[in-house]
CHARMM internal coordinates of N, CA and C (Angstrom, degrees):
IC EDIT
DIST 1 N 1 CA 1.4588
DIST 1 CA 1 C 1.5277
ANGL 1 N 1 CA 1 C 109.03
DIST 1 C 2 N 1.3048
ANGL 1 CA 1 C 2 N 117.04
DIHE 1 N 1 CA 1 C 2 N 140.21
DIST 2 N 2 CA 1.4625
ANGL 1 C 2 N 2 CA 122.24
DIHE 1 CA 1 C 2 N 2 CA -178.16
DIST 2 CA 2 C 1.5294
ANGL 2 N 2 CA 2 C 110.64
DIHE 1 C 2 N 2 CA 2 C -80.50
DIST 2 C 3 N 1.3377
ANGL 2 CA 2 C 3 N 115.83
DIHE 2 N 2 CA 2 C 3 N 144.00
DIST 3 N 3 CA 1.4599
ANGL 2 C 3 N 3 CA 119.94
DIHE 2 CA 2 C 3 N 3 CA 177.30
DIST 3 CA 3 C 1.5170
ANGL 3 N 3 CA 3 C 111.04
DIHE 2 C 3 N 3 CA 3 C -65.49
DIST 3 C 4 N 1.3368
ANGL 3 CA 3 C 4 N 115.63
DIHE 3 N 3 CA 3 C 4 N 145.37
DIST 4 N 4 CA 1.4540
ANGL 3 C 4 N 4 CA 122.21
DIHE 3 CA 3 C 4 N 4 CA -178.76
DIST 4 CA 4 C 1.5208
ANGL 4 N 4 CA 4 C 108.40
DIHE 3 C 4 N 4 CA 4 C -139.29
DIST 4 C 5 N 1.3124
ANGL 4 CA 4 C 5 N 116.78
DIHE 4 N 4 CA 4 C 5 N 152.23
DIST 5 N 5 CA 1.4648
ANGL 4 C 5 N 5 CA 121.96
DIHE 4 CA 4 C 5 N 5 CA 178.96
DIST 5 CA 5 C 1.5343
ANGL 5 N 5 CA 5 C 109.48
DIHE 4 C 5 N 5 CA 5 C -92.01
DIST 5 C 6 N 1.3402
ANGL 5 CA 5 C 6 N 115.96
DIHE 5 N 5 CA 5 C 6 N 134.38
DIST 6 N 6 CA 1.4582
ANGL 5 C 6 N 6 CA 122.42
DIHE 5 CA 5 C 6 N 6 CA 178.05
DIST 6 CA 6 C 1.5210
ANGL 6 N 6 CA 6 C 108.40
DIHE 5 C 6 N 6 CA 6 C -127.94
DIST 6 C 7 N 1.3160
ANGL 6 CA 6 C 7 N 117.02
DIHE 6 N 6 CA 6 C 7 N 148.51
DIST 7 N 7 CA 1.4554
ANGL 6 C 7 N 7 CA 122.09
DIHE 6 CA 6 C 7 N 7 CA 174.16
DIST 7 CA 7 C 1.5132
ANGL 7 N 7 CA 7 C 108.80
DIHE 6 C 7 N 7 CA 7 C -118.78
DIST 7 C 8 N 1.3302
ANGL 7 CA 7 C 8 N 116.54
DIHE 7 N 7 CA 7 C 8 N 150.54
DIST 8 N 8 CA 1.4547
ANGL 7 C 8 N 8 CA 121.60
DIHE 7 CA 7 C 8 N 8 CA -179.88
DIST 8 CA 8 C 1.5118
ANGL 8 N 8 CA 8 C 110.55
DIHE 7 C 8 N 8 CA 8 C -161.30
DIST 8 C 9 N 1.3235
ANGL 8 CA 8 C 9 N 115.33
DIHE 8 N 8 CA 8 C 9 N -171.06
DIST 9 N 9 CA 1.4616
ANGL 8 C 9 N 9 CA 120.70
DIHE 8 CA 8 C 9 N 9 CA 179.45
DIST 9 CA 9 C 1.5208
ANGL 9 N 9 CA 9 C 109.14
DIHE 8 C 9 N 9 CA 9 C -153.57
DIST 9 C 10 N 1.3272
ANGL 9 CA 9 C 10 N 114.43
DIHE 9 N 9 CA 9 C 10 N 167.91
DIST 10 N 10 CA 1.4581
ANGL 9 C 10 N 10 CA 119.44
DIHE 9 CA 9 C 10 N 10 CA 173.04
DIST 10 CA 10 C 1.5262
ANGL 10 N 10 CA 10 C 107.99
DIHE 9 C 10 N 10 CA 10 C -70.77
DIST 10 C 11 N 1.3222
ANGL 10 CA 10 C 11 N 117.52
DIHE 10 N 10 CA 10 C 11 N 175.03
DIST 11 N 11 CA 1.4661
ANGL 10 C 11 N 11 CA 120.82
DIHE 10 CA 10 C 11 N 11 CA -176.48
DIST 11 CA 11 C 1.5261
ANGL 11 N 11 CA 11 C 113.12
DIHE 10 C 11 N 11 CA 11 C -57.99
DIST 11 C 12 N 1.3485
ANGL 11 CA 11 C 12 N 118.20
DIHE 11 N 11 CA 11 C 12 N -39.73
DIST 12 N 12 CA 1.4673
ANGL 11 C 12 N 12 CA 119.72
DIHE 11 CA 11 C 12 N 12 CA -177.10
DIST 12 CA 12 C 1.5259
ANGL 12 N 12 CA 12 C 112.02
DIHE 11 C 12 N 12 CA 12 C -86.12
DIST 12 C 13 N 1.3290
ANGL 12 CA 12 C 13 N 118.01
DIHE 12 N 12 CA 12 C 13 N -12.76
DIST 13 N 13 CA 1.4563
ANGL 12 C 13 N 13 CA 121.39
DIHE 12 CA 12 C 13 N 13 CA 176.98
DIST 13 CA 13 C 1.5184
ANGL 13 N 13 CA 13 C 115.66
DIHE 12 C 13 N 13 CA 13 C 90.04
DIST 13 C 14 N 1.3406
ANGL 13 CA 13 C 14 N 117.86
DIHE 13 N 13 CA 13 C 14 N -1.13
DIST 14 N 14 CA 1.4685
ANGL 13 C 14 N 14 CA 118.58
DIHE 13 CA 13 C 14 N 14 CA -177.36
DIST 14 CA 14 C 1.5290
ANGL 14 N 14 CA 14 C 112.93
DIHE 13 C 14 N 14 CA 14 C -77.09
DIST 14 C 15 N 1.3213
ANGL 14 CA 14 C 15 N 118.13
DIHE 14 N 14 CA 14 C 15 N -21.89
DIST 15 N 15 CA 1.4628
ANGL 14 C 15 N 15 CA 121.70
DIHE 14 CA 14 C 15 N 15 CA 176.15
DIST 15 CA 15 C 1.5244
ANGL 15 N 15 CA 15 C 107.67
DIHE 14 C 15 N 15 CA 15 C -113.45
DIST 15 C 16 N 1.3158
ANGL 15 CA 15 C 16 N 116.33
DIHE 15 N 15 CA 15 C 16 N 123.23
DIST 16 N 16 CA 1.4560
ANGL 15 C 16 N 16 CA 122.51
DIHE 15 CA 15 C 16 N 16 CA 178.32
DIST 16 CA 16 C 1.5294
ANGL 16 N 16 CA 16 C 107.43
DIHE 15 C 16 N 16 CA 16 C -110.24
DIST 16 C 17 N 1.3250
ANGL 16 CA 16 C 17 N 116.27
DIHE 16 N 16 CA 16 C 17 N 148.18
DIST 17 N 17 CA 1.4620
ANGL 16 C 17 N 17 CA 119.26
DIHE 16 CA 16 C 17 N 17 CA -178.36
DIST 17 CA 17 C 1.5184
ANGL 17 N 17 CA 17 C 110.92
DIHE 16 C 17 N 17 CA 17 C -145.71
DIST 17 C 18 N 1.3393
ANGL 17 CA 17 C 18 N 112.82
DIHE 17 N 17 CA 17 C 18 N 164.75
DIST 18 N 18 CA 1.4584
ANGL 17 C 18 N 18 CA 121.91
DIHE 17 CA 17 C 18 N 18 CA 176.00
DIST 18 CA 18 C 1.5174
ANGL 18 N 18 CA 18 C 106.77
DIHE 17 C 18 N 18 CA 18 C -131.86
DIST 18 C 19 N 1.3261
ANGL 18 CA 18 C 19 N 117.59
DIHE 18 N 18 CA 18 C 19 N 136.25
DIST 19 N 19 CA 1.4623
ANGL 18 C 19 N 19 CA 121.98
DIHE 18 CA 18 C 19 N 19 CA 175.30
DIST 19 CA 19 C 1.5195
ANGL 19 N 19 CA 19 C 109.18
DIHE 18 C 19 N 19 CA 19 C -128.60
DIST 19 C 20 N 1.3113
ANGL 19 CA 19 C 20 N 114.91
DIHE 19 N 19 CA 19 C 20 N 156.74
DIST 20 N 20 CA 1.4591
ANGL 19 C 20 N 20 CA 122.15
DIHE 19 CA 19 C 20 N 20 CA 172.84
DIST 20 CA 20 C 1.5199
ANGL 20 N 20 CA 20 C 106.09
DIHE 19 C 20 N 20 CA 20 C -123.04
DIST 20 C 21 N 1.3310
ANGL 20 CA 20 C 21 N 116.57
DIHE 20 N 20 CA 20 C 21 N 120.89
DIST 21 N 21 CA 1.4572
ANGL 20 C 21 N 21 CA 120.36
DIHE 20 CA 20 C 21 N 21 CA -177.21
DIST 21 CA 21 C 1.5180
ANGL 21 N 21 CA 21 C 111.18
DIHE 20 C 21 N 21 CA 21 C -155.72
DIST 21 C 22 N 1.3096
ANGL 21 CA 21 C 22 N 115.51
DIHE 21 N 21 CA 21 C 22 N 159.51
DIST 22 N 22 CA 1.4572
ANGL 21 C 22 N 22 CA 120.32
DIHE 21 CA 21 C 22 N 22 CA 170.72
DIST 22 CA 22 C 1.5341
ANGL 22 N 22 CA 22 C 109.48
DIHE 21 C 22 N 22 CA 22 C -98.25
DIST 22 C 23 N 1.3506
ANGL 22 CA 22 C 23 N 116.28
DIHE 22 N 22 CA 22 C 23 N 6.41
DIST 23 N 23 CA 1.4738
ANGL 22 C 23 N 23 CA 124.32
DIHE 22 CA 22 C 23 N 23 CA 175.56
DIST 23 CA 23 C 1.5316
ANGL 23 N 23 CA 23 C 112.58
DIHE 22 C 23 N 23 CA 23 C 46.55
DIST 23 C 24 N 1.3436
ANGL 23 CA 23 C 24 N 117.34
DIHE 23 N 23 CA 23 C 24 N 56.11
DIST 24 N 24 CA 1.4648
ANGL 23 C 24 N 24 CA 118.75
DIHE 23 CA 23 C 24 N 24 CA -176.92
DIST 24 CA 24 C 1.5301
ANGL 24 N 24 CA 24 C 113.95
DIHE 23 C 24 N 24 CA 24 C -71.05
DIST 24 C 25 N 1.3352
ANGL 24 CA 24 C 25 N 117.35
DIHE 24 N 24 CA 24 C 25 N -26.84
DIST 25 N 25 CA 1.4585
ANGL 24 C 25 N 25 CA 119.82
DIHE 24 CA 24 C 25 N 25 CA -176.71
DIST 25 CA 25 C 1.5272
ANGL 25 N 25 CA 25 C 110.20
DIHE 24 C 25 N 25 CA 25 C -144.65
DIST 25 C 26 N 1.3182
ANGL 25 CA 25 C 26 N 116.81
DIHE 25 N 25 CA 25 C 26 N 107.81
DIST 26 N 26 CA 1.4534
ANGL 25 C 26 N 26 CA 121.90
DIHE 25 CA 25 C 26 N 26 CA 177.30
DIST 26 CA 26 C 1.5198
ANGL 26 N 26 CA 26 C 109.11
DIHE 25 C 26 N 26 CA 26 C -93.72
DIST 26 C 27 N 1.3269
ANGL 26 CA 26 C 27 N 116.17
DIHE 26 N 26 CA 26 C 27 N 142.60
DIST 27 N 27 CA 1.4568
ANGL 26 C 27 N 27 CA 122.79
DIHE 26 CA 26 C 27 N 27 CA -178.60
DIST 27 CA 27 C 1.5196
ANGL 27 N 27 CA 27 C 108.79
DIHE 26 C 27 N 27 CA 27 C -126.18
DIST 27 C 28 N 1.3124
ANGL 27 CA 27 C 28 N 117.33
DIHE 27 N 27 CA 27 C 28 N 144.83
DIST 28 N 28 CA 1.4609
ANGL 27 C 28 N 28 CA 120.15
DIHE 27 CA 27 C 28 N 28 CA 174.09
DIST 28 CA 28 C 1.5231
ANGL 28 N 28 CA 28 C 108.78
DIHE 27 C 28 N 28 CA 28 C -96.18
DIST 28 C 29 N 1.3051
ANGL 28 CA 28 C 29 N 115.88
DIHE 28 N 28 CA 28 C 29 N 142.47
DIST 29 N 29 CA 1.4626
ANGL 28 C 29 N 29 CA 122.61
DIHE 28 CA 28 C 29 N 29 CA 177.58
DIST 29 CA 29 C 1.5198
ANGL 29 N 29 CA 29 C 107.71
DIHE 28 C 29 N 29 CA 29 C -94.58
DIST 29 C 30 N 1.3327
ANGL 29 CA 29 C 30 N 117.05
DIHE 29 N 29 CA 29 C 30 N 143.79
DIST 30 N 30 CA 1.4595
ANGL 29 C 30 N 30 CA 119.24
DIHE 29 CA 29 C 30 N 30 CA -178.25
DIST 30 CA 30 C 1.5338
ANGL 30 N 30 CA 30 C 113.23
DIHE 29 C 30 N 30 CA 30 C -107.20
DIST 30 C 31 N 1.3444
ANGL 30 CA 30 C 31 N 117.81
DIHE 30 N 30 CA 30 C 31 N 18.70
DIST 31 N 31 CA 1.4614
ANGL 30 C 31 N 31 CA 118.80
DIHE 30 CA 30 C 31 N 31 CA 175.09
DIST 31 CA 31 C 1.5323
ANGL 31 N 31 CA 31 C 108.89
DIHE 30 C 31 N 31 CA 31 C -75.38
DIST 31 C 32 N 1.3185
ANGL 31 CA 31 C 32 N 117.14
DIHE 31 N 31 CA 31 C 32 N 160.54
DIST 32 N 32 CA 1.4652
ANGL 31 C 32 N 32 CA 120.59
DIHE 31 CA 31 C 32 N 32 CA -173.97
DIST 32 CA 32 C 1.5303
ANGL 32 N 32 CA 32 C 112.72
DIHE 31 C 32 N 32 CA 32 C -62.45
DIST 32 C 33 N 1.3248
ANGL 32 CA 32 C 33 N 118.07
DIHE 32 N 32 CA 32 C 33 N -34.60
DIST 33 N 33 CA 1.4708
ANGL 32 C 33 N 33 CA 120.51
DIHE 32 CA 32 C 33 N 33 CA 179.92
DIST 33 CA 33 C 1.5286
ANGL 33 N 33 CA 33 C 110.35
DIHE 32 C 33 N 33 CA 33 C -70.88
DIST 33 C 34 N 1.3242
ANGL 33 CA 33 C 34 N 117.47
DIHE 33 N 33 CA 33 C 34 N -47.26
DIST 34 N 34 CA 1.4695
ANGL 33 C 34 N 34 CA 120.77
DIHE 33 CA 33 C 34 N 34 CA -178.11
DIST 34 CA 34 C 1.5234
ANGL 34 N 34 CA 34 C 111.76
DIHE 33 C 34 N 34 CA 34 C -65.90
DIST 34 C 35 N 1.3205
ANGL 34 CA 34 C 35 N 117.41
DIHE 34 N 34 CA 34 C 35 N -35.28
DIST 35 N 35 CA 1.4636
ANGL 34 C 35 N 35 CA 119.76
DIHE 34 CA 34 C 35 N 35 CA 177.57
DIST 35 CA 35 C 1.5242
ANGL 35 N 35 CA 35 C 109.88
DIHE 34 C 35 N 35 CA 35 C -61.61
DIST 35 C 36 N 1.3401
ANGL 35 CA 35 C 36 N 117.31
DIHE 35 N 35 CA 35 C 36 N -44.09
DIST 36 N 36 CA 1.4725
ANGL 35 C 36 N 36 CA 120.26
DIHE 35 CA 35 C 36 N 36 CA 179.85
DIST 36 CA 36 C 1.5230
ANGL 36 N 36 CA 36 C 111.59
DIHE 35 C 36 N 36 CA 36 C -66.31
DIST 36 C 37 N 1.3328
ANGL 36 CA 36 C 37 N 117.64
DIHE 36 N 36 CA 36 C 37 N -34.16
DIST 37 N 37 CA 1.4651
ANGL 36 C 37 N 37 CA 121.13
DIHE 36 CA 36 C 37 N 37 CA -177.50
DIST 37 CA 37 C 1.5332
ANGL 37 N 37 CA 37 C 112.44
DIHE 36 C 37 N 37 CA 37 C -92.01
DIST 37 C 38 N 1.3346
ANGL 37 CA 37 C 38 N 116.77
DIHE 37 N 37 CA 37 C 38 N -4.18
DIST 38 N 38 CA 1.4645
ANGL 37 C 38 N 38 CA 122.08
DIHE 37 CA 37 C 38 N 38 CA -176.63
DIST 38 CA 38 C 1.5327
ANGL 38 N 38 CA 38 C 110.42
DIHE 37 C 38 N 38 CA 38 C 54.78
DIST 38 C 39 N 1.3350
ANGL 38 CA 38 C 39 N 116.24
DIHE 38 N 38 CA 38 C 39 N 44.00
DIST 39 N 39 CA 1.4656
ANGL 38 C 39 N 39 CA 122.56
DIHE 38 CA 38 C 39 N 39 CA -174.82
DIST 39 CA 39 C 1.5347
ANGL 39 N 39 CA 39 C 111.21
DIHE 38 C 39 N 39 CA 39 C -76.24
DIST 39 C 40 N 1.3206
ANGL 39 CA 39 C 40 N 114.74
DIHE 39 N 39 CA 39 C 40 N 148.73
DIST 40 N 40 CA 1.4599
ANGL 39 C 40 N 40 CA 122.46
DIHE 39 CA 39 C 40 N 40 CA 174.92
DIST 40 CA 40 C 1.5210
ANGL 40 N 40 CA 40 C 108.92
DIHE 39 C 40 N 40 CA 40 C -118.89
DIST 40 C 41 N 1.3286
ANGL 40 CA 40 C 41 N 116.42
DIHE 40 N 40 CA 40 C 41 N 153.09
DIST 41 N 41 CA 1.4663
ANGL 40 C 41 N 41 CA 121.83
DIHE 40 CA 40 C 41 N 41 CA 178.04
DIST 41 CA 41 C 1.5203
ANGL 41 N 41 CA 41 C 108.99
DIHE 40 C 41 N 41 CA 41 C -122.95
DIST 41 C 42 N 1.3155
ANGL 41 CA 41 C 42 N 114.79
DIHE 41 N 41 CA 41 C 42 N 152.84
DIST 42 N 42 CA 1.4571
ANGL 41 C 42 N 42 CA 121.24
DIHE 41 CA 41 C 42 N 42 CA 173.34
DIST 42 CA 42 C 1.5301
ANGL 42 N 42 CA 42 C 107.10
DIHE 41 C 42 N 42 CA 42 C -141.62
DIST 42 C 43 N 1.3166
ANGL 42 CA 42 C 43 N 116.67
DIHE 42 N 42 CA 42 C 43 N 139.71
DIST 43 N 43 CA 1.4600
ANGL 42 C 43 N 43 CA 120.85
DIHE 42 CA 42 C 43 N 43 CA 177.18
DIST 43 CA 43 C 1.5194
ANGL 43 N 43 CA 43 C 108.95
DIHE 42 C 43 N 43 CA 43 C -83.15
DIST 43 C 44 N 1.3383
ANGL 43 CA 43 C 44 N 115.86
DIHE 43 N 43 CA 43 C 44 N 134.42
DIST 44 N 44 CA 1.4645
ANGL 43 C 44 N 44 CA 120.85
DIHE 43 CA 43 C 44 N 44 CA 176.46
DIST 44 CA 44 C 1.5275
ANGL 44 N 44 CA 44 C 108.54
DIHE 43 C 44 N 44 CA 44 C -134.39
DIST 44 C 45 N 1.3103
ANGL 44 CA 44 C 45 N 115.76
DIHE 44 N 44 CA 44 C 45 N 150.04
DIST 45 N 45 CA 1.4599
ANGL 44 C 45 N 45 CA 121.18
DIHE 44 CA 44 C 45 N 45 CA 176.80
DIST 45 CA 45 C 1.5225
ANGL 45 N 45 CA 45 C 108.47
DIHE 44 C 45 N 45 CA 45 C -70.48
DIST 45 C 46 N 1.3128
ANGL 45 CA 45 C 46 N 117.38
DIHE 45 N 45 CA 45 C 46 N 147.29
DIST 46 N 46 CA 1.4756
ANGL 45 C 46 N 46 CA 121.42
DIHE 45 CA 45 C 46 N 46 CA -177.34
DIST 46 CA 46 C 1.5184
ANGL 46 N 46 CA 46 C 113.27
DIHE 45 C 46 N 46 CA 46 C -58.19
DIST 46 C 47 N 1.3243
ANGL 46 CA 46 C 47 N 118.13
DIHE 46 N 46 CA 46 C 47 N -25.68
DIST 47 N 47 CA 1.4646
ANGL 46 C 47 N 47 CA 120.19
DIHE 46 CA 46 C 47 N 47 CA 178.20
DIST 47 CA 47 C 1.5388
ANGL 47 N 47 CA 47 C 111.82
DIHE 46 C 47 N 47 CA 47 C -74.00
DIST 47 C 48 N 1.3098
ANGL 47 CA 47 C 48 N 117.20
DIHE 47 N 47 CA 47 C 48 N -12.80
DIST 48 N 48 CA 1.4649
ANGL 47 C 48 N 48 CA 121.56
DIHE 47 CA 47 C 48 N 48 CA -179.47
DIST 48 CA 48 C 1.5274
ANGL 48 N 48 CA 48 C 110.90
DIHE 47 C 48 N 48 CA 48 C -109.23
DIST 48 C 49 N 1.3428
ANGL 48 CA 48 C 49 N 116.92
DIHE 48 N 48 CA 48 C 49 N 17.84
DIST 49 N 49 CA 1.4533
ANGL 48 C 49 N 49 CA 123.17
DIHE 48 CA 48 C 49 N 49 CA 179.36
DIST 49 CA 49 C 1.5208
ANGL 49 N 49 CA 49 C 109.53
DIHE 48 C 49 N 49 CA 49 C -124.63
DIST 49 C 50 N 1.3313
ANGL 49 CA 49 C 50 N 117.23
DIHE 49 N 49 CA 49 C 50 N 132.62
DIST 50 N 50 CA 1.4618
ANGL 49 C 50 N 50 CA 121.76
DIHE 49 CA 49 C 50 N 50 CA 178.81
DIST 50 CA 50 C 1.5294
ANGL 50 N 50 CA 50 C 108.48
DIHE 49 C 50 N 50 CA 50 C -137.18
DIST 50 C 51 N 1.3392
ANGL 50 CA 50 C 51 N 116.61
DIHE 50 N 50 CA 50 C 51 N 121.73
DIST 51 N 51 CA 1.4692
ANGL 50 C 51 N 51 CA 121.46
DIHE 50 CA 50 C 51 N 51 CA 178.59
DIST 51 CA 51 C 1.5228
ANGL 51 N 51 CA 51 C 109.76
DIHE 50 C 51 N 51 CA 51 C -97.16
DIST 51 C 52 N 1.3175
ANGL 51 CA 51 C 52 N 115.20
DIHE 51 N 51 CA 51 C 52 N 147.62
DIST 52 N 52 CA 1.4695
ANGL 51 C 52 N 52 CA 121.48
DIHE 51 CA 51 C 52 N 52 CA -179.60
DIST 52 CA 52 C 1.5001
ANGL 52 N 52 CA 52 C 108.86
DIHE 51 C 52 N 52 CA 52 C -120.52
END
COOR INIT
IC SEED 1 N 1 CA 1 C
IC BUILD
């Protein structure tokens, strides 16, 4: 799968970020906030993560 750029934010929206990944392995979080939002996580190397 080819790498793609994604943008996102923390739950409250005060931290915005950009990642570059081929999303090989998505994980679900089981915290109460992520369960309600049906959030997914992906691990990325720090060189492919940029916070704004």
